[in-house]
KENUPA-742871 format. One record per residue (C-alpha): residue number from 1; residue in three letters; x, y, z. Coordinates in steps of 0.02 Angstrom, whole numbers. Example, Ala and Ser with C-alpha at 12.3 -4.5 7.8 and 13.67 -1.06 7.14 Angstrom:
2
<rec k="1" r="ALA" u="615" v="-225" w="390"/>
<rec k="2" r="SER" u="684" v="-53" w="357"/>
! end
This chain:
381
<rec k="1" r="MET" u="4409" v="3164" w="3482"/>
<rec k="2" r="VAL" u="4250" v="3118" w="3385"/>
<rec k="3" r="THR" u="4214" v="2935" w="3350"/>
<rec k="4" r="ASN" u="4071" v="2837" w="3270"/>
<rec k="5" r="ASN" u="4099" v="2689" w="3387"/>
<rec k="6" r="PRO" u="4037" v="2668" w="3565"/>
<rec k="7" r="ILE" u="4169" v="2677" w="3700"/>
<rec k="8" r="PRO" u="4191" v="2511" w="3794"/>
<rec k="9" r="GLY" u="4117" v="2512" w="3968"/>
<rec k="10" r="LYS" u="4009" v="2665" w="3937"/>
<rec k="11" r="GLY" u="3852" v="2579" w="3872"/>
<rec k="12" r="GLY" u="3777" v="2569" w="3700"/>
<rec k="13" r="SER" u="3726" v="2713" w="3586"/>
<rec k="14" r="LEU" u="3579" v="2750" w="3475"/>
<rec k="15" r="PHE" u="3580" v="2675" w="3301"/>
<rec k="16" r="GLY" u="3677" v="2789" w="3185"/>
<rec k="17" r="ALA" u="3723" v="2908" w="3326"/>
<rec k="18" r="THR" u="3895" v="2982" w="3354"/>
<rec k="19" r="THR" u="3985" v="2959" w="3520"/>
<rec k="20" r="VAL" u="4091" v="3108" w="3572"/>
<rec k="21" r="ALA" u="4233" v="3092" w="3697"/>
<rec k="22" r="TRP" u="4395" v="3183" w="3739"/>
<rec k="23" r="GLU" u="4528" v="3049" w="3726"/>
<rec k="24" r="ASP" u="4672" v="3057" w="3851"/>
<rec k="25" r="VAL" u="4802" v="3057" w="3713"/>
<rec k="26" r="TYR" u="4737" v="3227" w="3657"/>
<rec k="27" r="LYS" u="4724" v="3309" w="3829"/>
<rec k="28" r="GLY" u="4904" v="3338" w="3880"/>
<rec k="29" r="THR" u="4919" v="3512" w="3956"/>
<rec k="30" r="ASN" u="4765" v="3580" w="3867"/>
<rec k="31" r="VAL" u="4630" v="3655" w="3978"/>
<rec k="32" r="MET" u="4500" v="3663" w="3839"/>
<rec k="33" r="TRP" u="4452" v="3564" w="3684"/>
<rec k="34" r="ARG" u="4316" v="3604" w="3559"/>
<rec k="35" r="VAL" u="4228" v="3456" w="3476"/>
<rec k="36" r="PRO" u="4266" v="3477" w="3289"/>
<rec k="37" r="ARG" u="4083" v="3469" w="3236"/>
<rec k="38" r="ASN" u="3921" v="3526" w="3314"/>
<rec k="39" r="ILE" u="3819" v="3393" w="3404"/>
<rec k="40" r="HIS" u="3643" v="3340" w="3352"/>
<rec k="41" r="TYR" u="3493" v="3258" w="3429"/>
<rec k="42" r="GLY" u="3534" v="3074" w="3461"/>
<rec k="43" r="ASP" u="3721" v="3098" w="3488"/>
<rec k="44" r="ASN" u="3808" v="3027" w="3642"/>
<rec k="45" r="ILE" u="3921" v="3133" w="3755"/>
<rec k="46" r="VAL" u="4048" v="3044" w="3865"/>
<rec k="47" r="VAL" u="4106" v="3137" w="4021"/>
<rec k="48" r="ARG" u="4247" v="3070" w="4131"/>
<rec k="49" r="GLU" u="4294" v="3107" w="4312"/>
<rec k="50" r="ASP" u="4421" v="3243" w="4271"/>
<rec k="51" r="GLU" u="4321" v="3342" w="4144"/>
<rec k="52" r="THR" u="4165" v="3445" w="4110"/>
<rec k="53" r="ALA" u="4067" v="3452" w="3946"/>
<rec k="54" r="VAL" u="3994" v="3624" w="3907"/>
<rec k="55" r="PHE" u="3859" v="3654" w="3775"/>
<rec k="56" r="PHE" u="3874" v="3823" w="3691"/>
<rec k="57" r="ARG" u="3764" v="3906" w="3561"/>
<rec k="58" r="ASP" u="3722" v="4083" w="3504"/>
<rec k="59" r="GLY" u="3856" v="4160" w="3614"/>
<rec k="60" r="LYS" u="3804" v="4083" w="3779"/>
<rec k="61" r="VAL" u="3813" v="3922" w="3878"/>
<rec k="62" r="LEU" u="3657" v="3815" w="3866"/>
<rec k="63" r="ALA" u="3708" v="3686" w="3998"/>
<rec k="64" r="TYR" u="3857" v="3587" w="4059"/>
<rec k="65" r="LEU" u="3887" v="3411" w="4124"/>
<rec k="66" r="ASP" u="4016" v="3388" w="4261"/>
<rec k="67" r="LYS" u="3972" v="3214" w="4325"/>
<rec k="68" r="PRO" u="4051" v="3062" w="4242"/>
<rec k="69" r="GLY" u="3942" v="2957" w="4127"/>
<rec k="70" r="ARG" u="3873" v="2934" w="3952"/>
<rec k="71" r="TYR" u="3736" v="3055" w="3904"/>
<rec k="72" r="GLY" u="3622" v="3018" w="3756"/>
<rec k="73" r="LEU" u="3544" v="3175" w="3686"/>
<rec k="74" r="THR" u="3368" v="3104" w="3678"/>
<rec k="75" r="SER" u="3204" v="3133" w="3766"/>
<rec k="76" r="THR" u="3257" v="3011" w="3903"/>
<rec k="77" r="ASN" u="3386" v="3137" w="3963"/>
<rec k="78" r="VAL" u="3273" v="3288" w="3973"/>
<rec k="79" r="GLY" u="3281" v="3281" w="4162"/>
<rec k="80" r="VAL" u="3470" v="3288" w="4156"/>
<rec k="81" r="LEU" u="3497" v="3412" w="4014"/>
<rec k="82" r="GLY" u="3347" v="3525" w="4043"/>
<rec k="83" r="ASN" u="3307" v="3629" w="3890"/>
<rec k="84" r="LEU" u="3463" v="3572" w="3796"/>
<rec k="85" r="VAL" u="3372" v="3430" w="3708"/>
<rec k="86" r="GLN" u="3234" v="3546" w="3653"/>
<rec k="87" r="ALA" u="3362" v="3670" w="3590"/>
<rec k="88" r="ILE" u="3451" v="3543" w="3478"/>
<rec k="89" r="SER" u="3308" v="3424" w="3435"/>
<rec k="90" r="GLY" u="3261" v="3509" w="3271"/>
<rec k="91" r="VAL" u="3350" v="3480" w="3107"/>
<rec k="92" r="ARG" u="3430" v="3653" w="3112"/>
<rec k="93" r="GLN" u="3459" v="3658" w="3299"/>
<rec k="94" r="GLU" u="3638" v="3618" w="3344"/>
<rec k="95" r="ALA" u="3761" v="3659" w="3482"/>
<rec k="96" r="GLU" u="3948" v="3668" w="3504"/>
<rec k="97" r="VAL" u="4029" v="3561" w="3638"/>
<rec k="98" r="TYR" u="4183" v="3615" w="3736"/>
<rec k="99" r="TYR" u="4273" v="3500" w="3856"/>
<rec k="100" r="LEU" u="4363" v="3575" w="4007"/>
<rec k="101" r="GLN" u="4486" v="3490" w="4121"/>
<rec k="102" r="LYS" u="4454" v="3501" w="4309"/>
<rec k="103" r="ARG" u="4635" v="3482" w="4363"/>
<rec k="104" r="VAL" u="4752" v="3619" w="4423"/>
<rec k="105" r="PHE" u="4866" v="3702" w="4295"/>
<rec k="106" r="ASP" u="5035" v="3788" w="4316"/>
<rec k="107" r="GLY" u="5068" v="3950" w="4225"/>
<rec k="108" r="LYS" u="5205" v="4079" w="4211"/>
<rec k="109" r="PHE" u="5188" v="4266" w="4189"/>
<rec k="110" r="GLY" u="5302" v="4411" w="4146"/>
<rec k="111" r="SER" u="5273" v="4594" w="4108"/>
<rec k="112" r="SER" u="5301" v="4647" w="3928"/>
<rec k="113" r="GLU" u="5284" v="4831" w="3975"/>
<rec k="114" r="PRO" u="5360" v="4909" w="4133"/>
<rec k="115" r="TYR" u="5255" v="4969" w="4278"/>
<rec k="116" r="VAL" u="5295" v="5150" w="4324"/>
<rec k="117" r="PHE" u="5314" v="5162" w="4513"/>
<rec k="118" r="ARG" u="5321" v="5338" w="4584"/>
<rec k="119" r="ASP" u="5443" v="5333" w="4731"/>
<rec k="120" r="PRO" u="5476" v="5481" w="4847"/>
<rec k="121" r="ASP" u="5664" v="5449" w="4845"/>
<rec k="122" r="PHE" u="5699" v="5390" w="4667"/>
<rec k="123" r="GLY" u="5557" v="5471" w="4571"/>
<rec k="124" r="LEU" u="5480" v="5373" w="4427"/>
<rec k="125" r="VAL" u="5549" v="5195" w="4428"/>
<rec k="126" r="ASN" u="5511" v="5066" w="4291"/>
<rec k="127" r="LEU" u="5477" v="4896" w="4368"/>
<rec k="128" r="ARG" u="5466" v="4728" w="4279"/>
<rec k="129" r="LEU" u="5399" v="4572" w="4362"/>
<rec k="130" r="PHE" u="5400" v="4385" w="4335"/>
<rec k="131" r="GLY" u="5330" v="4235" w="4427"/>
<rec k="132" r="GLU" u="5224" v="4078" w="4427"/>
<rec k="133" r="PHE" u="5044" v="4039" w="4474"/>
<rec k="134" r="ARG" u="4927" v="3889" w="4492"/>
<rec k="135" r="TRP" u="4747" v="3897" w="4434"/>
<rec k="136" r="ARG" u="4594" v="3794" w="4386"/>
<rec k="137" r="VAL" u="4425" v="3817" w="4304"/>
<rec k="138" r="GLY" u="4306" v="3865" w="4444"/>
<rec k="139" r="ALA" u="4144" v="3901" w="4350"/>
<rec k="140" r="PRO" u="4131" v="3814" w="4179"/>
<rec k="141" r="ASP" u="3986" v="3921" w="4119"/>
<rec k="142" r="LEU" u="4075" v="4086" w="4158"/>
<rec k="143" r="PHE" u="4238" v="4019" w="4088"/>
<rec k="144" r="ILE" u="4164" v="3974" w="3917"/>
<rec k="145" r="ASN" u="4053" v="4130" w="3909"/>
<rec k="146" r="GLN" u="4203" v="4242" w="3940"/>
<rec k="147" r="PHE" u="4344" v="4157" w="3848"/>
<rec k="148" r="VAL" u="4246" v="4089" w="3700"/>
<rec k="149" r="GLY" u="4099" v="4208" w="3690"/>
<rec k="150" r="THR" u="4185" v="4372" w="3740"/>
<rec k="151" r="PHE" u="4369" v="4349" w="3697"/>
<rec k="152" r="GLY" u="4347" v="4227" w="3553"/>
<rec k="153" r="ALA" u="4474" v="4104" w="3621"/>
<rec k="154" r="ALA" u="4490" v="3953" w="3508"/>
<rec k="155" r="ALA" u="4625" v="3853" w="3598"/>
<rec k="156" r="SER" u="4708" v="3830" w="3766"/>
<rec k="157" r="THR" u="4853" v="3940" w="3713"/>
<rec k="158" r="ASP" u="4731" v="4086" w="3692"/>
<rec k="159" r="VAL" u="4665" v="4056" w="3868"/>
<rec k="160" r="GLU" u="4840" v="4048" w="3942"/>
<rec k="161" r="ALA" u="4894" v="4208" w="3856"/>
<rec k="162" r="ARG" u="4742" v="4298" w="3925"/>
<rec k="163" r="LEU" u="4773" v="4234" w="4101"/>
<rec k="164" r="ARG" u="4955" v="4291" w="4096"/>
<rec k="165" r="GLU" u="4899" v="4466" w="4048"/>
<rec k="166" r="GLN" u="4770" v="4471" w="4187"/>
<rec k="167" r="MET" u="4897" v="4407" w="4312"/>
<rec k="168" r="VAL" u="5014" v="4552" w="4274"/>
<rec k="169" r="VAL" u="4870" v="4677" w="4284"/>
<rec k="170" r="LEU" u="4818" v="4608" w="4454"/>
<rec k="171" r="ILE" u="4995" v="4624" w="4525"/>
<rec k="172" r="TYR" u="5014" v="4799" w="4455"/>
<rec k="173" r="ASN" u="4851" v="4849" w="4540"/>
<rec k="174" r="THR" u="4913" v="4773" w="4703"/>
<rec k="175" r="LEU" u="5079" v="4868" w="4693"/>
<rec k="176" r="GLY" u="4981" v="5028" w="4666"/>
<rec k="177" r="THR" u="4875" v="4995" w="4821"/>
<rec k="178" r="LEU" u="5027" v="4955" w="4929"/>
<rec k="179" r="LYS" u="5116" v="5109" w="4863"/>
<rec k="180" r="ASP" u="4969" v="5216" w="4919"/>
<rec k="181" r="GLN" u="4987" v="5135" w="5091"/>
<rec k="182" r="GLY" u="5168" v="5195" w="5103"/>
<rec k="183" r="MET" u="5271" v="5058" w="5024"/>
<rec k="184" r="ARG" u="5429" v="5122" w="4938"/>
<rec k="185" r="VAL" u="5530" v="5043" w="4799"/>
<rec k="186" r="THR" u="5665" v="4997" w="4927"/>
<rec k="187" r="ASP" u="5534" v="4897" w="5024"/>
<rec k="188" r="ILE" u="5481" v="4784" w="4880"/>
<rec k="189" r="ALA" u="5616" v="4650" w="4902"/>
<rec k="190" r="SER" u="5572" v="4627" w="5087"/>
<rec k="191" r="LYS" u="5384" v="4629" w="5057"/>
<rec k="192" r="LEU" u="5365" v="4497" w="4920"/>
<rec k="193" r="SER" u="5265" v="4384" w="5036"/>
<rec k="194" r="THR" u="5151" v="4531" w="5078"/>
<rec k="195" r="ILE" u="5127" v="4563" w="4892"/>
<rec k="196" r="GLU" u="5084" v="4379" w="4863"/>
<rec k="197" r="GLN" u="4954" v="4377" w="5002"/>
<rec k="198" r="ALA" u="4878" v="4540" w="4941"/>
<rec k="199" r="VAL" u="4864" v="4470" w="4763"/>
<rec k="200" r="LEU" u="4782" v="4309" w="4824"/>
<rec k="201" r="GLY" u="4661" v="4412" w="4929"/>
<rec k="202" r="THR" u="4598" v="4511" w="4779"/>
<rec k="203" r="ALA" u="4607" v="4368" w="4653"/>
<rec k="204" r="PRO" u="4426" v="4308" w="4676"/>
<rec k="205" r="THR" u="4359" v="4480" w="4630"/>
<rec k="206" r="HIS" u="4478" v="4492" w="4481"/>
<rec k="207" r="PHE" u="4470" v="4315" w="4411"/>
<rec k="208" r="GLY" u="4297" v="4262" w="4474"/>
<rec k="209" r="PRO" u="4202" v="4340" w="4327"/>
<rec k="210" r="LEU" u="4316" v="4240" w="4211"/>
<rec k="211" r="GLY" u="4267" v="4076" w="4295"/>
<rec k="212" r="VAL" u="4447" v="4051" w="4355"/>
<rec k="213" r="GLU" u="4512" v="4010" w="4530"/>
<rec k="214" r="LEU" u="4688" v="4070" w="4572"/>
<rec k="215" r="GLN" u="4754" v="3942" w="4697"/>
<rec k="216" r="GLN" u="4936" v="3987" w="4722"/>
<rec k="217" r="LEU" u="5062" v="4121" w="4680"/>
<rec k="218" r="GLN" u="5249" v="4092" w="4696"/>
<rec k="219" r="GLY" u="5419" v="4149" w="4637"/>
<rec k="220" r="ILE" u="5374" v="4332" w="4614"/>
<rec k="221" r="SER" u="5525" v="4430" w="4556"/>
<rec k="222" r="VAL" u="5516" v="4620" w="4538"/>
<rec k="223" r="ASN" u="5665" v="4688" w="4441"/>
<rec k="224" r="LEU" u="5728" v="4865" w="4470"/>
<rec k="225" r="PRO" u="5828" v="4967" w="4343"/>
<rec k="226" r="ASP" u="6016" v="4941" w="4366"/>
<rec k="227" r="GLU" u="6049" v="5117" w="4430"/>
<rec k="228" r="VAL" u="5909" v="5105" w="4559"/>
<rec k="229" r="GLN" u="5966" v="4932" w="4614"/>
<rec k="230" r="LYS" u="6143" v="4999" w="4642"/>
<rec k="231" r="ALA" u="6074" v="5143" w="4745"/>
<rec k="232" r="VAL" u="5970" v="5022" w="4849"/>
<rec k="233" r="ASP" u="6123" v="4911" w="4877"/>
<rec k="234" r="THR" u="6226" v="5063" w="4928"/>
<rec k="235" r="ARG" u="6096" v="5118" w="5053"/>
<rec k="236" r="SER" u="6089" v="4943" w="5127"/>
<rec k="237" r="THR" u="6279" v="4938" w="5146"/>
<rec k="238" r="MET" u="6280" v="5110" w="5228"/>
<rec k="239" r="GLY" u="6153" v="5048" w="5354"/>
<rec k="240" r="VAL" u="6260" v="4897" w="5398"/>
<rec k="241" r="LEU" u="6419" v="5002" w="5416"/>
<rec k="242" r="GLY" u="6332" v="5142" w="5510"/>
<rec k="243" r="VAL" u="6403" v="5279" w="5397"/>
<rec k="244" r="ASN" u="6329" v="5423" w="5300"/>
<rec k="245" r="TYR" u="6345" v="5444" w="5112"/>
<rec k="246" r="MET" u="6502" v="5554" w="5116"/>
<rec k="247" r="GLN" u="6592" v="5432" w="5231"/>
<rec k="248" r="TYR" u="6542" v="5286" w="5122"/>
<rec k="249" r="GLN" u="6604" v="5373" w="4963"/>
<rec k="250" r="ALA" u="6770" v="5419" w="5044"/>
<rec k="251" r="GLY" u="6799" v="5239" w="5098"/>
<rec k="252" r="GLN" u="6753" v="5172" w="4926"/>
<rec k="253" r="ALA" u="6870" v="5293" w="4838"/>
<rec k="254" r="LEU" u="7017" v="5247" w="4948"/>
<rec k="255" r="THR" u="6981" v="5062" w="4932"/>
<rec k="256" r="ALA" u="6983" v="5081" w="4743"/>
<rec k="257" r="ALA" u="7147" v="5178" w="4754"/>
<rec k="258" r="ALA" u="7225" v="5037" w="4854"/>
<rec k="259" r="ALA" u="7182" v="4916" w="4715"/>
<rec k="260" r="ASN" u="7262" v="5028" w="4584"/>
<rec k="261" r="PRO" u="7449" v="5052" w="4617"/>
<rec k="262" r="SER" u="7463" v="5182" w="4479"/>
<rec k="263" r="GLY" u="7319" v="5282" w="4550"/>
<rec k="264" r="GLY" u="7288" v="5380" w="4709"/>
<rec k="265" r="ALA" u="7367" v="5256" w="4829"/>
<rec k="266" r="GLY" u="7531" v="5256" w="4731"/>
<rec k="267" r="THR" u="7534" v="5445" w="4736"/>
<rec k="268" r="LEU" u="7510" v="5447" w="4924"/>
<rec k="269" r="VAL" u="7650" v="5321" w="4951"/>
<rec k="270" r="GLY" u="7763" v="5418" w="4834"/>
<rec k="271" r="ALA" u="7735" v="5571" w="4941"/>
<rec k="272" r="GLY" u="7793" v="5474" w="5094"/>
<rec k="273" r="VAL" u="7620" v="5437" w="5161"/>
<rec k="274" r="GLY" u="7571" v="5256" w="5196"/>
<rec k="275" r="PHE" u="7402" v="5188" w="5144"/>
<rec k="276" r="GLY" u="7345" v="5184" w="5325"/>
<rec k="277" r="ALA" u="7374" v="5371" w="5338"/>
<rec k="278" r="GLY" u="7284" v="5394" w="5172"/>
<rec k="279" r="MET" u="7134" v="5299" w="5239"/>
<rec k="280" r="GLY" u="7139" v="5407" w="5393"/>
<rec k="281" r="MET" u="7139" v="5563" w="5286"/>
<rec k="282" r="GLY" u="6990" v="5498" w="5187"/>
<rec k="283" r="ALA" u="6898" v="5456" w="5346"/>
<rec k="284" r="GLN" u="6937" v="5628" w="5416"/>
<rec k="285" r="MET" u="6874" v="5708" w="5256"/>
<rec k="286" r="GLY" u="6714" v="5609" w="5270"/>
<rec k="287" r="GLY" u="6697" v="5658" w="5453"/>
<rec k="288" r="ALA" u="6729" v="5841" w="5414"/>
<rec k="289" r="MET" u="6598" v="5841" w="5277"/>
<rec k="290" r="SER" u="6472" v="5761" w="5394"/>
<rec k="291" r="GLY" u="6499" v="5891" w="5529"/>
<rec k="292" r="GLY" u="6638" v="5819" w="5640"/>
<rec k="293" r="GLY" u="6826" v="5796" w="5626"/>
<rec k="294" r="SER" u="6871" v="5672" w="5765"/>
<rec k="295" r="SER" u="6944" v="5505" w="5710"/>
<rec k="296" r="VAL" u="7011" v="5350" w="5795"/>
<rec k="297" r="PRO" u="7124" v="5213" w="5727"/>
<rec k="298" r="CYS" u="7049" v="5044" w="5685"/>
<rec k="299" r="PRO" u="7112" v="4920" w="5817"/>
<rec k="300" r="LYS" u="7145" v="4793" w="5679"/>
<rec k="301" r="CYS" u="7222" v="4887" w="5531"/>
<rec k="302" r="GLN" u="7257" v="5057" w="5612"/>
<rec k="303" r="THR" u="7158" v="5151" w="5479"/>
<rec k="304" r="MET" u="7092" v="5316" w="5547"/>
<rec k="305" r="VAL" u="6902" v="5300" w="5558"/>
<rec k="306" r="PRO" u="6778" v="5440" w="5603"/>
<rec k="307" r="VAL" u="6712" v="5429" w="5781"/>
<rec k="308" r="GLY" u="6541" v="5348" w="5785"/>
<rec k="309" r="VAL" u="6568" v="5234" w="5634"/>
<rec k="310" r="ARG" u="6525" v="5055" w="5682"/>
<rec k="311" r="PHE" u="6635" v="4961" w="5557"/>
<rec k="312" r="CYS" u="6804" v="5002" w="5480"/>
<rec k="313" r="PRO" u="6782" v="5050" w="5295"/>
<rec k="314" r="SER" u="6954" v="4973" w="5257"/>
<rec k="315" r="CYS" u="6945" v="4801" w="5337"/>
<rec k="316" r="GLY" u="6766" v="4789" w="5403"/>
<rec k="317" r="ASN" u="6822" v="4763" w="5583"/>
<rec k="318" r="SER" u="6698" v="4814" w="5718"/>
<rec k="319" r="MET" u="6734" v="4985" w="5794"/>
<rec k="320" r="GLN" u="6618" v="4961" w="5942"/>
<rec k="321" r="ALA" u="6764" v="4941" w="6062"/>
<rec k="322" r="ALA" u="6868" v="5082" w="5986"/>
<rec k="323" r="PRO" u="6959" v="5197" w="6108"/>
<rec k="324" r="PRO" u="6908" v="5381" w="6126"/>
<rec k="325" r="ALA" u="6968" v="5512" w="6005"/>
<rec k="326" r="ALA" u="7158" v="5517" w="5993"/>
<rec k="327" r="ALA" u="7258" v="5667" w="6051"/>
<rec k="328" r="THR" u="7324" v="5778" w="5912"/>
<rec k="329" r="THR" u="7473" v="5890" w="5883"/>
<rec k="330" r="SER" u="7506" v="6028" w="5756"/>
<rec k="331" r="CYS" u="7602" v="5999" w="5595"/>
<rec k="332" r="PRO" u="7762" v="6104" w="5600"/>
<rec k="333" r="LYS" u="7736" v="6154" w="5419"/>
<rec k="334" r="CYS" u="7549" v="6184" w="5391"/>
<rec k="335" r="ASN" u="7485" v="6184" w="5571"/>
<rec k="336" r="ALA" u="7352" v="6051" w="5532"/>
<rec k="337" r="ALA" u="7291" v="5947" w="5679"/>
<rec k="338" r="VAL" u="7378" v="5777" w="5666"/>
<rec k="339" r="PRO" u="7349" v="5626" w="5780"/>
<rec k="340" r="VAL" u="7493" v="5597" w="5899"/>
<rec k="341" r="GLY" u="7606" v="5459" w="5833"/>
<rec k="342" r="THR" u="7575" v="5498" w="5649"/>
<rec k="343" r="LYS" u="7742" v="5503" w="5557"/>
<rec k="344" r="PHE" u="7690" v="5616" w="5413"/>
<rec k="345" r="CYS" u="7559" v="5753" w="5404"/>
<rec k="346" r="PRO" u="7406" v="5688" w="5307"/>
<rec k="347" r="ASN" u="7374" v="5865" w="5245"/>
<rec k="348" r="CYS" u="7543" v="5919" w="5173"/>
<rec k="349" r="GLY" u="7651" v="5763" w="5189"/>
<rec k="350" r="ALA" u="7782" v="5848" w="5300"/>
<rec k="351" r="SER" u="7877" v="5740" w="5424"/>
<rec k="352" r="MET" u="7804" v="5749" w="5598"/>
<rec k="353" r="ALA" u="7975" v="5712" w="5678"/>
<rec k="354" r="PRO" u="8027" v="5867" w="5779"/>
<rec k="355" r="ALA" u="8176" v="5973" w="5721"/>
<rec k="356" r="MET" u="8332" v="5930" w="5820"/>
<rec k="357" r="GLN" u="8481" v="6026" w="5888"/>
<rec k="358" r="SER" u="8643" v="5972" w="5974"/>
<rec k="359" r="CYS" u="8682" v="6005" w="6156"/>
<rec k="360" r="PRO" u="8838" v="6117" w="6159"/>
<rec k="361" r="LYS" u="8908" v="6022" w="6308"/>
<rec k="362" r="CYS" u="8872" v="5836" w="6279"/>
<rec k="363" r="GLN" u="8824" v="5842" w="6095"/>
<rec k="364" r="ALA" u="8661" v="5747" w="6128"/>
<rec k="365" r="ALA" u="8521" v="5769" w="5999"/>
<rec k="366" r="VAL" u="8386" v="5877" w="6079"/>
<rec k="367" r="PRO" u="8220" v="5933" w="6000"/>
<rec k="368" r="MET" u="8215" v="6116" w="5949"/>
<rec k="369" r="GLY" u="8135" v="6227" w="6081"/>
<rec k="370" r="THR" u="8194" v="6122" w="6228"/>
<rec k="371" r="LYS" u="8260" v="6238" w="6367"/>
<rec k="372" r="PHE" u="8373" v="6111" w="6453"/>
<rec k="373" r="CYS" u="8469" v="5962" w="6386"/>
<rec k="374" r="PRO" u="8383" v="5805" w="6452"/>
<rec k="375" r="ASN" u="8554" v="5718" w="6452"/>
<rec k="376" r="CYS" u="8667" v="5837" w="6550"/>
<rec k="377" r="GLY" u="8554" v="5978" w="6607"/>
<rec k="378" r="THR" u="8646" v="6116" w="6514"/>
<rec k="379" r="ALA" u="8537" v="6269" w="6478"/>
<rec k="380" r="LEU" u="8497" v="6281" w="6294"/>
<rec k="381" r="GLY" u="8398" v="6434" w="6296"/>
! end
């Protein structure tokens, strides 16, 4: 604010001089304020504890005042203002005054354009990032020279927009450096704190020439494309379950079938095969595709699970205490290897109950191929 009246408690002013001060009501969240008119010889500049007054002319900073007090632009202040008084003492010599706040500011950033991350597993991945940062003016002369003289910033909003852009550039550069050091896209979520520390470590070199100090970085969020995020989640789940991709896919397909009565599960039941047998078949398929065909029943839900899998894909129960591979027998119809105790062949659906015959002497039911009746001992052969 510019006023023609002295400010109480700050001392008197020269006759006819203008007293310039940045009133609190106009500060708010603004980091910078330009005095509406140029100052002249004889004017008074009021500087408070939380601010710095910067004198700017011909594209560069002439001087700045960062200690509280009232400064009269007269010959009595030559020792304080140096060559500033000489520069503005003539009729045509004037200077602009910018006020800067010393306090810390909070800012938010977000990428408007994606960062292309080349990953060895997923190829080119478009990343978008968001977060918050805290900053303050570190060097008033550099700050004004860069933002006013170089970028032509006229208001605090211009400064904030520029800082958001530079914040994104700095994080992109950091991601590129960490990528060259071996970081993959699947590592980003677990290395956010590493990214933050790396950004803060390079911030002085990046923001120092702008006269800005980056004091804190928090809430970084790096968003992956949906398809990549799903793949990352799948890989994480596979690691927890201890299964390979084919085993995981088989379990997922059968779980989906169980939730859809009109789908695959209904078909299996209609063929006389229970869902547990269907899960066993899926697990065996997964095991066969991964190079092995041995399966064991889950001790909790009896689903057949490939040997070596740590968790049941049907109920999630731990398989660590699972018994060794179950004994198998041949299907009487298709000769497929079927675990002993299975009622129907998981390959062709045929009943695994043996064919029966009657003993000619006692009429007891005896499995086909038996040489002697287990009831009366009569030869059947």
